C-alpha positions in Angstrom: -17.3 -14.9 -10.8 -18.3 -12.7 -13.5 -21.5 -11.6 -13.3 -22.6 -13.2 -17.7 -20.0 -16.3 -17.0 -21.7 -17.1 -20.6 -21.0 -13.5 -21.8 -17.5 -13.6 -20.3 -16.8 -17.5 -21.8 -17.6 -15.7 -25.2 -15.4 -12.7 -24.6 -11.8 -14.4 -23.5 -13.2 -17.7 -25.7 -13.1 -15.5 -28.8 -9.6 -13.4 -27.7 -8.0 -16.8 -27.7 -10.0 -17.9 -30.8 -7.7 -14.2 -32.2 -4.9 -15.5 -30.9 -5.2 -18.4 -32.9 -6.7 -17.2 -36.8 -3.2 -15.0 -35.7 -0.8 -17.7 -35.8 -2.4 -20.1 -38.4 -1.7 -16.9 -40.4 1.6 -16.2 -39.5 2.1 -20.0 -40.1 0.2 -19.3 -43.7 1.9 -16.0 -44.9 5.2 -15.9 -46.0 4.9 -12.1 -44.2 6.4 -13.0 -40.8 4.5 -10.8 -39.0 6.5 -11.5 -35.8 8.0 -8.7 -37.2 5.4 -7.0 -35.9 6.6 -7.6 -32.3 8.2 -5.1 -29.5 11.7 -4.1 -30.5 13.2 -2.3 -27.3 14.4 1.3 -28.1 13.8 1.6 -31.6 11.2 4.2 -33.4 9.9 1.5 -35.8 9.3 -1.0 -32.4 6.9 1.3 -31.4 3.9 0.0 -32.8 4.8 -3.9 -32.0 3.5 -2.4 -28.3 -0.1 -2.7 -29.5 0.9 -5.8 -31.8 2.5 -8.0 -29.4 0.4 -9.5 -27.1 -1.8 -10.8 -30.6 2.0 -12.6 -32.0 3.6 -15.6 -30.7 7.0 -17.6 -31.9 5.6 -20.6 -33.0 2.4 -22.8 -31.8 3.9 -24.1 -28.6 4.1 -20.5 -27.4 0.8 -20.3 -28.0 0.0 -23.1 -26.3 2.0 -22.0 -23.2 0.0 -19.1 -22.9 -3.8 -20.4 -23.5 -4.5 -21.6 -20.2 -3.6 -18.6 -18.4 -5.0 -16.7 -20.7 -8.6 -18.3 -20.7 -8.6 -18.6 -17.0 -7.2 -15.4 -15.4 -8.8 -13.0 -18.4 -12.2 -14.9 -17.8 -12.2 -14.1 -13.6 -10.6 -11.2 -14.5 -14.4 -9.8 -15.5 -15.6 -10.1 -12.0 -16.2 -6.8 -12.6 -18.2 -6.4 -16.0 -16.7 -6.6 -19.9 -16.3 -3.3 -19.5 -13.9 -3.1 -16.3 -12.2 -6.0 -18.0 -10.8 -4.0 -21.2 -10.4 -1.1 -19.0 -8.1 -3.5 -16.6 -6.9 -5.1 -20.2 -5.7 -1.9 -22.1 -3.6 -0.5 -18.7 -2.0 -3.9 -18.6 -1.6 -3.9 -22.3 -0.1 -0.7 -22.7 2.2 -0.9 -18.9 3.5 -4.2 -20.2 4.7 -2.8 -23.6 5.8 0.6 -22.8 8.0 -1.3 -20.5 9.4 -4.0 -22.9 10.2 -1.4 -24.9 12.3 0.8 -22.6 14.1 -2.2 -21.4 13.8 -5.1 -23.2 16.4 -7.1 -24.7 17.7 -6.3 -28.4 15.5 -8.4 -31.1 11.4 -8.8 -31.1 9.8 -9.5 -27.9 5.6 -11.1 -28.7 3.2 -12.9 -26.4 0.7 -12.8 -24.1 2.0 -13.9 -21.5 2.6 -10.2 -20.1 -1.4 -9.7 -20.1 -1.5 -13.1 -18.2 0.8 -12.0 -15.6 -0.9 -8.9 -15.7 -4.3 -10.9 -15.1 -3.2 -12.5 -12.4 -1.4 -9.3 -10.6 -5.1 -8.1 -10.8 -6.7 -11.2 -9.5 -4.1 -11.7 -6.3 -4.2 -7.7 -5.5 -7.7 -6.6 -6.1 -8.8 -8.2 -2.9 -5.7 -6.0 -0.9 -7.8 -3.1 -2.4 -11.0 -3.2 -2.5 -10.6 -4.9 1.2 -12.7 -7.9 -0.1 -12.9 -11.3 1.6 -13.9 -12.8 -1.3 -11.8 -11.6 -4.0 -9.1 -12.6 -1.0 -10.4 -16.1 -1.4 -9.9 -15.9 -5.0 -6.3 -14.4 -5.1 -5.7 -17.4 -2.0 -6.1 -20.3 -3.9 -4.6 -19.2 -7.3 -1.6 -18.3 -6.1 -1.7 -21.5 -4.3 -1.8 -23.1 -7.9 -0.5 -20.6 -10.3 1.9 -18.9 -7.6 4.8 -20.7 -8.7 4.1 -18.8 -11.9 5.3 -15.6 -10.9 9.2 -16.0 -10.6 8.8 -15.4 -14.4 8.7 -11.5 -13.2 12.6 -12.3 -12.7 15.3 -13.1 -15.3 16.1 -16.2 -15.8 15.5 -18.3 -19.0 17.2 -16.5 -22.0 14.4 -16.0 -24.8 11.5 -15.7 -22.4 10.9 -11.6 -21.9 10.8 -11.5 -17.8 10.4 -7.6 -18.9 7.0 -8.1 -20.3 5.9 -10.6 -17.2 7.1 -7.8 -15.2 6.0 -5.0 -16.4 2.4 -7.6 -17.2 2.1 -7.4 -13.4 3.3 -4.1 -12.7 0.4 -3.3 -15.0 -2.2 -5.5 -13.3 -1.5 -4.1 -9.9 -2.1 -0.5 -11.6 -5.4 -1.6 -12.8 -6.0 -3.2 -9.5 -5.8 0.2 -7.9 -7.5 2.1 -10.5 -10.4 -0.1 -10.3 -10.1 0.4 -6.5 -10.3 4.1 -7.3 -12.7 4.4 -9.2 -15.1 2.7 -7.4 -14.7 4.6 -4.3 -15.5 7.7 -6.2 -18.5 6.1 -7.0 -19.3 5.8 -3.7 -18.7 8.7 -2.5 -20.6 10.4 -5.1 -23.9 8.3 -5.2 -23.8 8.7 -1.0 -26.3 11.7 0.2 -24.8 14.4 1.7 -25.8 15.2 5.0 -25.4 18.5 6.7 -25.4 19.4 10.4 
């Protein structure tokens, strides 16, 4: 659990509310914000890496992502808000760059890459940290959400498995980076001994 569950709930609730606000603006404005998503292998599509997780292809797309965003985003704050921001940025960029490099033609958008990244982060951090508590959380998440992981494989047309796959890889990378940073901090804090 996050060290401050109320603050974590406010942060992930505010992030989710932002997604709903953006979708409402997109529904009202004639500008079609969805065109700001990732357009693979185009120079103009690079900025989509920054915007794609905030955009959704309609309300049903956003509804489908909401529960995973709320649950995984909240649980990913177990190391605090600062660590969550670093983890989220790692996932966001890894997923976006991966889609830009390998995605299908068209526009890719949605926060499911973040959801897959947070899930992967939660599943592997206990392995990297050798933490029984984190492994227990991973087992529960795997039992309930494990079938979601099939989304990293090519399947339904119109669903960016690349976003899911690279989001998950970003989550694994983030878990490894967090573990390495934690080990360096512990090593630096240990007193020096001489023989």
